[in-house]
py3Dmol code that shows the C-alpha trace and the ligand (Angstrom):
import py3Dmol

protein = """\
ATOM      1  CA  MET A   1      80.844 135.735  92.872  1.00  0.00           C
ATOM      2  CA  SER A   2      77.682 134.659  94.391  1.00  0.00           C
ATOM      3  CA  ALA A   3      77.799 132.370  97.368  1.00  0.00           C
ATOM      4  CA  ARG A   4      76.321 129.309  95.550  1.00  0.00           C
ATOM      5  CA  GLU A   5      76.906 130.056  92.043  1.00  0.00           C
ATOM      6  CA  LEU A   6      77.580 126.422  91.080  1.00  0.00           C
ATOM      7  CA  GLU A   7      74.275 125.084  92.549  1.00  0.00           C
ATOM      8  CA  GLY A   8      72.757 122.336  90.344  1.00  0.00           C
ATOM      9  CA  LYS A   9      75.894 121.799  88.600  1.00  0.00           C
ATOM     10  CA  VAL A  10      77.966 118.334  88.655  1.00  0.00           C
ATOM     11  CA  ALA A  11      81.743 118.677  88.529  1.00  0.00           C
ATOM     12  CA  LEU A  12      84.199 115.884  87.927  1.00  0.00           C
ATOM     13  CA  VAL A  13      87.711 116.502  89.285  1.00  0.00           C
ATOM     14  CA  THR A  14      90.568 114.069  88.321  1.00  0.00           C
ATOM     15  CA  GLY A  15      93.188 113.669  90.886  1.00  0.00           C
ATOM     16  CA  GLY A  16      90.749 115.254  93.390  1.00  0.00           C
ATOM     17  CA  SER A  17      91.844 113.102  96.261  1.00  0.00           C
ATOM     18  CA  ARG A  18      94.930 115.007  97.193  1.00  0.00           C
ATOM     19  CA  GLY A  19      96.822 118.474  96.705  1.00  0.00           C
ATOM     20  CA  ILE A  20      95.618 120.889  94.202  1.00  0.00           C
ATOM     21  CA  GLY A  21      92.769 118.687  92.807  1.00  0.00           C
ATOM     22  CA  ARG A  22      91.325 118.187  96.407  1.00  0.00           C
ATOM     23  CA  ALA A  23      91.383 121.935  97.034  1.00  0.00           C
ATOM     24  CA  ILE A  24      89.547 122.413  93.710  1.00  0.00           C
ATOM     25  CA  ALA A  25      87.034 119.815  94.618  1.00  0.00           C
ATOM     26  CA  GLU A  26      86.499 121.687  97.977  1.00  0.00           C
ATOM     27  CA  ALA A  27      85.965 124.957  96.245  1.00  0.00           C
ATOM     28  CA  LEU A  28      83.456 123.680  93.695  1.00  0.00           C
ATOM     29  CA  ALA A  29      81.647 121.963  96.401  1.00  0.00           C
ATOM     30  CA  ASP A  30      81.651 125.204  98.464  1.00  0.00           C
ATOM     31  CA  GLY A  31      80.142 126.863  95.365  1.00  0.00           C
ATOM     32  CA  GLY A  32      77.143 124.405  95.369  1.00  0.00           C
ATOM     33  CA  ALA A  33      78.340 121.777  92.839  1.00  0.00           C
ATOM     34  CA  LYS A  34      78.046 118.033  93.334  1.00  0.00           C
ATOM     35  CA  VAL A  35      81.468 116.739  92.908  1.00  0.00           C
ATOM     36  CA  ALA A  36      82.859 113.364  91.533  1.00  0.00           C
ATOM     37  CA  VAL A  37      86.315 112.887  92.761  1.00  0.00           C
ATOM     38  CA  VAL A  38      88.576 110.577  90.490  1.00  0.00           C
ATOM     39  CA  ALA A  39      91.860 108.942  91.372  1.00  0.00           C
ATOM     40  CA  ARG A  40      93.659 105.623  90.886  1.00  0.00           C
ATOM     41  CA  ASP A  41      93.347 105.013  94.705  1.00  0.00           C
ATOM     42  CA  GLY A  42      89.567 104.632  94.990  1.00  0.00           C
ATOM     43  CA  GLU A  43      89.564 104.415  98.813  1.00  0.00           C
ATOM     44  CA  ARG A  44      91.197 107.769  98.938  1.00  0.00           C
ATOM     45  CA  ALA A  45      88.977 109.283  96.248  1.00  0.00           C
ATOM     46  CA  LYS A  46      85.892 108.146  98.252  1.00  0.00           C
ATOM     47  CA  ALA A  47      87.281 109.506 101.501  1.00  0.00           C
ATOM     48  CA  ALA A  48      88.039 112.932  99.974  1.00  0.00           C
ATOM     49  CA  ALA A  49      84.485 113.026  98.441  1.00  0.00           C
ATOM     50  CA  ALA A  50      82.993 112.165 101.851  1.00  0.00           C
ATOM     51  CA  ALA A  51      84.827 115.078 103.433  1.00  0.00           C
ATOM     52  CA  LEU A  52      83.569 117.753 101.098  1.00  0.00           C
ATOM     53  CA  PRO A  53      80.916 120.260 102.177  1.00  0.00           C
ATOM     54  CA  GLY A  54      77.438 119.533 101.049  1.00  0.00           C
ATOM     55  CA  SER A  55      75.871 116.226  99.796  1.00  0.00           C
ATOM     56  CA  GLY A  56      75.722 114.222  96.752  1.00  0.00           C
ATOM     57  CA  HIS A  57      79.534 113.828  96.114  1.00  0.00           C
ATOM     58  CA  ALA A  58      81.163 110.545  95.352  1.00  0.00           C
ATOM     59  CA  GLY A  59      84.529 109.006  94.773  1.00  0.00           C
ATOM     60  CA  PHE A  60      85.727 106.820  91.896  1.00  0.00           C
ATOM     61  CA  ALA A  61      88.824 104.584  91.146  1.00  0.00           C
ATOM     62  CA  CYS A  62      90.096 105.386  87.625  1.00  0.00           C
ATOM     63  CA  ASP A  63      93.495 105.635  85.818  1.00  0.00           C
ATOM     64  CA  VAL A  64      92.911 108.512  83.613  1.00  0.00           C
ATOM     65  CA  SER A  65      95.475 107.130  81.099  1.00  0.00           C
ATOM     66  CA  ASP A  66      93.281 104.167  80.214  1.00  0.00           C
ATOM     67  CA  PRO A  67      90.358 105.095  77.796  1.00  0.00           C
ATOM     68  CA  LYS A  68      88.303 102.059  78.853  1.00  0.00           C
ATOM     69  CA  GLN A  69      88.441 102.948  82.651  1.00  0.00           C
ATOM     70  CA  VAL A  70      87.625 106.516  81.705  1.00  0.00           C
ATOM     71  CA  ASN A  71      84.582 105.876  79.649  1.00  0.00           C
ATOM     72  CA  ALA A  72      83.285 103.200  82.283  1.00  0.00           C
ATOM     73  CA  THR A  73      83.951 105.800  85.157  1.00  0.00           C
ATOM     74  CA  LEU A  74      82.017 108.621  83.249  1.00  0.00           C
ATOM     75  CA  GLU A  75      79.063 106.218  83.058  1.00  0.00           C
ATOM     76  CA  ALA A  76      79.143 105.399  86.763  1.00  0.00           C
ATOM     77  CA  VAL A  77      79.405 109.131  87.542  1.00  0.00           C
ATOM     78  CA  GLU A  78      76.507 110.071  85.374  1.00  0.00           C
ATOM     79  CA  ALA A  79      74.471 107.256  86.757  1.00  0.00           C
ATOM     80  CA  SER A  80      75.094 108.071  90.353  1.00  0.00           C
ATOM     81  CA  VAL A  81      75.953 111.804  90.567  1.00  0.00           C
ATOM     82  CA  GLY A  82      74.559 113.185  87.366  1.00  0.00           C
ATOM     83  CA  PRO A  83      75.512 114.432  83.819  1.00  0.00           C
ATOM     84  CA  VAL A  84      78.893 116.251  84.042  1.00  0.00           C
ATOM     85  CA  ASP A  85      78.771 120.110  83.588  1.00  0.00           C
ATOM     86  CA  ILE A  86      82.227 120.829  84.675  1.00  0.00           C
ATOM     87  CA  LEU A  87      85.340 118.861  84.049  1.00  0.00           C
ATOM     88  CA  VAL A  88      88.635 119.578  85.571  1.00  0.00           C
ATOM     89  CA  ASN A  89      91.687 117.654  84.258  1.00  0.00           C
ATOM     90  CA  ASN A  90      93.960 117.939  87.243  1.00  0.00           C
ATOM     91  CA  ALA A  91      95.536 114.414  87.608  1.00  0.00           C
ATOM     92  CA  GLY A  92      99.204 114.541  86.907  1.00  0.00           C
ATOM     93  CA  ILE A  93     102.563 112.951  87.671  1.00  0.00           C
ATOM     94  CA  THR A  94     106.270 113.749  87.450  1.00  0.00           C
ATOM     95  CA  ARG A  95     109.015 111.196  86.527  1.00  0.00           C
ATOM     96  CA  ASP A  96     111.927 113.655  86.405  1.00  0.00           C
ATOM     97  CA  ASN A  97     115.255 112.763  84.859  1.00  0.00           C
ATOM     98  CA  LEU A  98     118.011 114.556  82.714  1.00  0.00           C
ATOM     99  CA  LEU A  99     117.224 113.994  79.026  1.00  0.00           C
ATOM    100  CA  MET A 100     120.372 111.781  78.384  1.00  0.00           C
ATOM    101  CA  ARG A 101     119.160 109.430  81.156  1.00  0.00           C
ATOM    102  CA  MET A 102     115.414 109.600  80.598  1.00  0.00           C
ATOM    103  CA  LYS A 103     113.923 106.073  80.074  1.00  0.00           C
ATOM    104  CA  ASP A 104     111.206 105.473  77.419  1.00  0.00           C
ATOM    105  CA  GLU A 105     108.922 104.656  80.185  1.00  0.00           C
ATOM    106  CA  GLU A 106     109.504 107.840  82.049  1.00  0.00           C
ATOM    107  CA  PHE A 107     108.539 109.742  78.895  1.00  0.00           C
ATOM    108  CA  ASP A 108     105.614 107.627  78.033  1.00  0.00           C
ATOM    109  CA  GLU A 109     103.943 107.422  81.618  1.00  0.00           C
ATOM    110  CA  VAL A 110     103.898 111.186  81.953  1.00  0.00           C
ATOM    111  CA  ILE A 111     102.571 111.815  78.487  1.00  0.00           C
ATOM    112  CA  ALA A 112      99.929 109.032  79.174  1.00  0.00           C
ATOM    113  CA  ALA A 113      98.808 110.378  82.527  1.00  0.00           C
ATOM    114  CA  ASN A 114      98.983 114.186  81.983  1.00  0.00           C
ATOM    115  CA  LEU A 115      98.040 114.687  78.292  1.00  0.00           C
ATOM    116  CA  LYS A 116      96.315 111.584  77.147  1.00  0.00           C
ATOM    117  CA  GLY A 117      94.444 111.367  80.452  1.00  0.00           C
ATOM    118  CA  ALA A 118      92.997 114.862  79.751  1.00  0.00           C
ATOM    119  CA  PHE A 119      92.237 113.897  76.204  1.00  0.00           C
ATOM    120  CA  ASN A 120      90.434 110.756  77.380  1.00  0.00           C
ATOM    121  CA  PHE A 121      87.983 112.581  79.774  1.00  0.00           C
ATOM    122  CA  THR A 122      87.488 115.648  77.527  1.00  0.00           C
ATOM    123  CA  ARG A 123      86.526 113.349  74.732  1.00  0.00           C
ATOM    124  CA  ALA A 124      84.282 111.452  76.969  1.00  0.00           C
ATOM    125  CA  VAL A 125      82.320 114.407  78.282  1.00  0.00           C
ATOM    126  CA  THR A 126      81.982 116.357  75.060  1.00  0.00           C
ATOM    127  CA  ARG A 127      78.973 114.533  73.657  1.00  0.00           C
ATOM    128  CA  GLY A 128      76.798 115.197  76.741  1.00  0.00           C
ATOM    129  CA  MET A 129      78.145 118.844  76.958  1.00  0.00           C
ATOM    130  CA  MET A 130      77.361 119.602  73.333  1.00  0.00           C
ATOM    131  CA  LYS A 131      73.988 118.087  73.474  1.00  0.00           C
ATOM    132  CA  ARG A 132      73.113 120.204  76.409  1.00  0.00           C
ATOM    133  CA  ARG A 133      74.799 123.300  75.009  1.00  0.00           C
ATOM    134  CA  ASP A 134      76.466 123.969  78.256  1.00  0.00           C
ATOM    135  CA  GLY A 135      79.813 122.978  79.797  1.00  0.00           C
ATOM    136  CA  SER A 136      83.180 124.106  81.206  1.00  0.00           C
ATOM    137  CA  ILE A 137      86.382 122.287  80.958  1.00  0.00           C
ATOM    138  CA  LEU A 138      89.477 123.310  82.888  1.00  0.00           C
ATOM    139  CA  ASN A 139      93.021 121.727  82.366  1.00  0.00           C
ATOM    140  CA  ILE A 140      95.626 122.079  84.966  1.00  0.00           C
ATOM    141  CA  THR A 141      98.816 122.751  83.108  1.00  0.00           C
ATOM    142  CA  SER A 142     102.069 124.228  84.636  1.00  0.00           C
ATOM    143  CA  VAL A 143     104.317 127.220  84.161  1.00  0.00           C
ATOM    144  CA  VAL A 144     106.839 124.469  83.160  1.00  0.00           C
ATOM    145  CA  GLY A 145     104.777 123.993  80.082  1.00  0.00           C
ATOM    146  CA  LEU A 146     105.220 127.568  79.168  1.00  0.00           C
ATOM    147  CA  ILE A 147     108.966 128.217  79.923  1.00  0.00           C
ATOM    148  CA  GLY A 148     110.532 124.594  80.330  1.00  0.00           C
ATOM    149  CA  ASN A 149     112.519 123.157  83.266  1.00  0.00           C
ATOM    150  CA  ALA A 150     115.814 121.155  83.048  1.00  0.00           C
ATOM    151  CA  GLY A 151     115.102 117.543  84.129  1.00  0.00           C
ATOM    152  CA  GLN A 152     111.550 117.764  83.011  1.00  0.00           C
ATOM    153  CA  ALA A 153     111.438 117.315  79.273  1.00  0.00           C
ATOM    154  CA  ASN A 154     108.721 114.767  79.519  1.00  0.00           C
ATOM    155  CA  TYR A 155     106.601 116.857  82.111  1.00  0.00           C
ATOM    156  CA  ALA A 156     107.104 120.084  80.208  1.00  0.00           C
ATOM    157  CA  ALA A 157     106.025 118.491  76.795  1.00  0.00           C
ATOM    158  CA  SER A 158     102.848 117.069  78.505  1.00  0.00           C
ATOM    159  CA  LYS A 159     101.920 120.415  79.976  1.00  0.00           C
ATOM    160  CA  ALA A 160     102.792 122.336  76.771  1.00  0.00           C
ATOM    161  CA  GLY A 161     100.567 119.924  75.024  1.00  0.00           C
ATOM    162  CA  LEU A 162      97.682 120.547  77.415  1.00  0.00           C
ATOM    163  CA  VAL A 163      97.944 124.397  76.415  1.00  0.00           C
ATOM    164  CA  GLY A 164      97.545 123.433  72.662  1.00  0.00           C
ATOM    165  CA  MET A 165      94.761 121.012  73.494  1.00  0.00           C
ATOM    166  CA  THR A 166      92.983 123.762  75.592  1.00  0.00           C
ATOM    167  CA  LYS A 167      92.896 126.115  72.704  1.00  0.00           C
ATOM    168  CA  SER A 168      91.840 123.648  70.101  1.00  0.00           C
ATOM    169  CA  VAL A 169      88.950 122.411  72.400  1.00  0.00           C
ATOM    170  CA  ALA A 170      87.898 125.965  73.036  1.00  0.00           C
ATOM    171  CA  ARG A 171      87.694 126.824  69.337  1.00  0.00           C
ATOM    172  CA  GLU A 172      85.947 123.438  68.525  1.00  0.00           C
ATOM    173  CA  LEU A 173      83.305 123.593  71.212  1.00  0.00           C
ATOM    174  CA  ALA A 174      82.640 127.333  71.600  1.00  0.00           C
ATOM    175  CA  SER A 175      79.607 127.314  69.247  1.00  0.00           C
ATOM    176  CA  ARG A 176      77.954 124.910  71.507  1.00  0.00           C
ATOM    177  CA  ASN A 177      78.554 127.016  74.499  1.00  0.00           C
ATOM    178  CA  VAL A 178      81.202 124.712  75.930  1.00  0.00           C
ATOM    179  CA  ARG A 179      84.267 126.699  77.305  1.00  0.00           C
ATOM    180  CA  CYS A 180      87.836 125.363  77.888  1.00  0.00           C
ATOM    181  CA  ASN A 181      90.436 127.109  79.805  1.00  0.00           C
ATOM    182  CA  ALA A 182      93.753 126.281  81.676  1.00  0.00           C
ATOM    183  CA  ILE A 183      95.611 127.191  84.818  1.00  0.00           C
ATOM    184  CA  ALA A 184      99.302 127.153  85.029  1.00  0.00           C
ATOM    185  CA  PRO A 185     100.225 126.891  88.435  1.00  0.00           C
ATOM    186  CA  GLY A 186     103.860 127.892  89.630  1.00  0.00           C
ATOM    187  CA  PHE A 187     105.201 126.166  92.661  1.00  0.00           C
ATOM    188  CA  ILE A 188     102.488 125.109  95.001  1.00  0.00           C
ATOM    189  CA  THR A 189     103.001 123.218  98.303  1.00  0.00           C
ATOM    190  CA  THR A 190     101.716 119.685  97.792  1.00  0.00           C
ATOM    191  CA  ASP A 191     103.052 116.060  97.773  1.00  0.00           C
ATOM    192  CA  MET A 192     104.543 116.777  94.319  1.00  0.00           C
ATOM    193  CA  THR A 193     106.726 119.685  95.548  1.00  0.00           C
ATOM    194  CA  GLY A 194     107.240 117.956  99.102  1.00  0.00           C
ATOM    195  CA  GLU A 195     110.495 116.476  98.080  1.00  0.00           C
ATOM    196  CA  LEU A 196     112.276 119.793  97.595  1.00  0.00           C
ATOM    197  CA  ASN A 197     114.799 120.512 100.310  1.00  0.00           C
ATOM    198  CA  GLU A 198     114.897 123.787 102.289  1.00  0.00           C
ATOM    199  CA  LYS A 199     117.867 125.290 100.112  1.00  0.00           C
ATOM    200  CA  GLN A 200     115.874 124.549  96.847  1.00  0.00           C
ATOM    201  CA  VAL A 201     112.741 126.261  98.491  1.00  0.00           C
ATOM    202  CA  GLU A 202     114.696 129.442  99.501  1.00  0.00           C
ATOM    203  CA  GLU A 203     116.154 129.443  95.908  1.00  0.00           C
ATOM    204  CA  LEU A 204     112.580 129.140  94.347  1.00  0.00           C
ATOM    205  CA  LYS A 205     111.373 131.815  96.500  1.00  0.00           C
ATOM    206  CA  GLY A 206     114.026 134.161  95.071  1.00  0.00           C
ATOM    207  CA  ARG A 207     112.571 133.681  91.613  1.00  0.00           C
ATOM    208  CA  ILE A 208     109.084 134.505  92.827  1.00  0.00           C
ATOM    209  CA  PRO A 209     108.003 138.199  92.673  1.00  0.00           C
ATOM    210  CA  LEU A 210     105.389 137.649  95.405  1.00  0.00           C
ATOM    211  CA  GLY A 211     108.215 135.992  97.352  1.00  0.00           C
ATOM    212  CA  ASP A 212     106.611 132.624  98.423  1.00  0.00           C
ATOM    213  CA  LEU A 213     105.216 129.256  97.161  1.00  0.00           C
ATOM    214  CA  GLY A 214     101.462 129.100  96.557  1.00  0.00           C
ATOM    215  CA  THR A 215      98.971 127.060  98.280  1.00  0.00           C
ATOM    216  CA  PRO A 216      96.430 124.589  96.616  1.00  0.00           C
ATOM    217  CA  ALA A 217      93.625 127.062  97.715  1.00  0.00           C
ATOM    218  CA  ASP A 218      95.210 129.747  95.677  1.00  0.00           C
ATOM    219  CA  VAL A 219      94.734 127.502  92.591  1.00  0.00           C
ATOM    220  CA  ALA A 220      91.337 126.509  93.722  1.00  0.00           C
ATOM    221  CA  SER A 221      89.800 129.941  93.789  1.00  0.00           C
ATOM    222  CA  ALA A 222      91.034 130.692  90.347  1.00  0.00           C
ATOM    223  CA  ALA A 223      89.550 127.355  89.155  1.00  0.00           C
ATOM    224  CA  ARG A 224      86.170 128.040  90.878  1.00  0.00           C
ATOM    225  CA  PHE A 225      86.035 131.343  88.980  1.00  0.00           C
ATOM    226  CA  LEU A 226      87.075 130.054  85.502  1.00  0.00           C
ATOM    227  CA  VAL A 227      84.548 127.123  85.455  1.00  0.00           C
ATOM    228  CA  GLY A 228      81.703 129.250  86.874  1.00  0.00           C
ATOM    229  CA  PRO A 229      79.171 131.644  85.523  1.00  0.00           C
ATOM    230  CA  ASP A 230      81.185 134.767  86.174  1.00  0.00           C
ATOM    231  CA  ALA A 231      83.730 133.525  83.446  1.00  0.00           C
ATOM    232  CA  ARG A 232      81.059 133.013  80.828  1.00  0.00           C
ATOM    233  CA  TYR A 233      82.874 135.194  78.230  1.00  0.00           C
ATOM    234  CA  ILE A 234      86.261 133.654  78.888  1.00  0.00           C
ATOM    235  CA  THR A 235      87.474 130.661  76.904  1.00  0.00           C
ATOM    236  CA  GLY A 236      90.958 129.272  75.390  1.00  0.00           C
ATOM    237  CA  GLN A 237      92.885 131.162  78.094  1.00  0.00           C
ATOM    238  CA  VAL A 238      95.820 130.056  80.235  1.00  0.00           C
ATOM    239  CA  LEU A 239      95.857 131.726  83.582  1.00  0.00           C
ATOM    240  CA  ALA A 240      99.180 131.592  85.500  1.00  0.00           C
ATOM    241  CA  VAL A 241      98.823 131.191  89.331  1.00  0.00           C
ATOM    242  CA  ASP A 242     102.340 131.540  90.166  1.00  0.00           C
ATOM    243  CA  GLY A 243     103.174 134.547  92.340  1.00  0.00           C
ATOM    244  CA  GLY A 244     104.294 136.568  89.146  1.00  0.00           C
ATOM    245  CA  MET A 245     107.036 133.998  88.283  1.00  0.00           C
ATOM    246  CA  VAL A 246     106.025 134.039  84.594  1.00  0.00           C
ATOM    247  CA  MET A 247     104.849 137.223  83.017  1.00  0.00           C
TER     248      MET A 247
END
"""
ligand_1 = """\
48
NAP
P 99.654 115.347 93.928
O 99.600 115.978 95.212
O 100.889 114.561 93.521
O 98.278 114.700 93.675
C 98.028 114.205 92.165
C 96.703 113.655 92.227
O 96.515 112.994 90.851
C 96.289 112.563 93.181
O 94.972 112.767 93.528
C 96.471 111.223 92.438
O 95.794 110.183 93.072
C 96.064 111.558 90.987
N 96.450 111.022 89.941
C 97.831 110.825 89.508
N 97.925 109.920 88.549
C 96.694 109.612 88.127
C 96.077 108.738 87.179
N 96.875 108.061 86.234
N 94.719 108.500 87.128
C 93.986 109.173 88.107
N 94.466 110.034 89.025
C 95.811 110.220 89.103
O 99.957 116.491 92.764
P 99.442 118.150 92.909
O 100.797 118.869 93.238
O 98.231 118.374 93.658
O 99.290 118.449 91.213
C 98.024 118.429 90.629
C 98.150 118.987 89.319
O 98.651 120.252 89.194
C 99.065 118.119 88.327
O 98.572 118.107 87.152
C 100.337 118.811 88.361
O 101.170 118.465 87.253
C 99.856 120.323 88.442
N 100.912 121.111 88.899
C 101.388 121.135 90.278
C 102.229 122.108 90.704
C 102.811 122.093 92.161
O 103.721 122.901 92.461
N 102.334 121.131 92.957
C 102.601 123.004 89.822
C 102.244 123.152 88.565
C 101.258 122.186 88.160
P 96.267 108.692 92.852
O 97.777 108.565 93.173
O 95.507 107.796 93.864
O 96.032 108.358 91.498
"""
view = py3Dmol.view(width=600, height=400)
view.addModel(protein, "pdb")
view.setStyle({"model": 0}, {"cartoon": {"style": "trace"}})
view.addModel(ligand_1, "xyz")
view.setStyle({"model": 1}, {"stick": {}})
view.zoomTo()
view.show()
């Protein structure tokens, strides 16, 4: 991997203000890309963009589940940062509950943010990428979308949906040189996993062949590779970054 292999590229990272998305934004900026950081909390998105290495980055307030906000945000990004070459659909939420107790809103909110949100941004960037015959889309799914998890029927469904969408988009856009891949992280230390207690963390470690939780940087280095020129012949793939938990 060359030191600045993403020089001249514009990347949009949803949920880039915290956790895995923030680490991905840093890795892409480190590779030379200008990065648009998108999150519902616009102040946090702007602060995260301002802290990235290099210049030309910007933060935007947008709820990915709302197609109107998504289209308006893409317009604003293209006007101030530039046409988007790299899209990372990373924004995601959990609303865990046992199936029998799961409320309609808990199911719908998770599908709207995790699955429809990725669809909204993918649809929005497609025209430009197809026209330019160049583009790379990365969806952040989860190992839970591959193997399921008790208490996460909504989340697992949204993440499994992303796997199907990744492969369909890869097939549909390949002839225009637009690639689409996914990363399925295992357990990564972020706000999302911050609620786990010590006993749960120890139990988890026992299920991970490499013996530890991952860091956002572990996901970010795989993301930088998959969206960049060294992965030019890779599309439609789901890469687990999980310490060997799912194989
Ligand atoms: P996190 O720390 O909770 O951060 C989530 C990010 O997404 C924040 O920037 C948040 O900003 C943004 N976001 C949430 N809902 C949004 C919406 N509707 N519109 C726009 N932005 C939204 O989460 P994380 O742990 O880094 O997870 C990132 C991704 O990796 C998620 O898709 C998650 O499902 C996936 N993942 C995580 C793990 C893990 O162990 N942590 C494992 C597998 C997969 P605002 O709140 O300001 O909107």
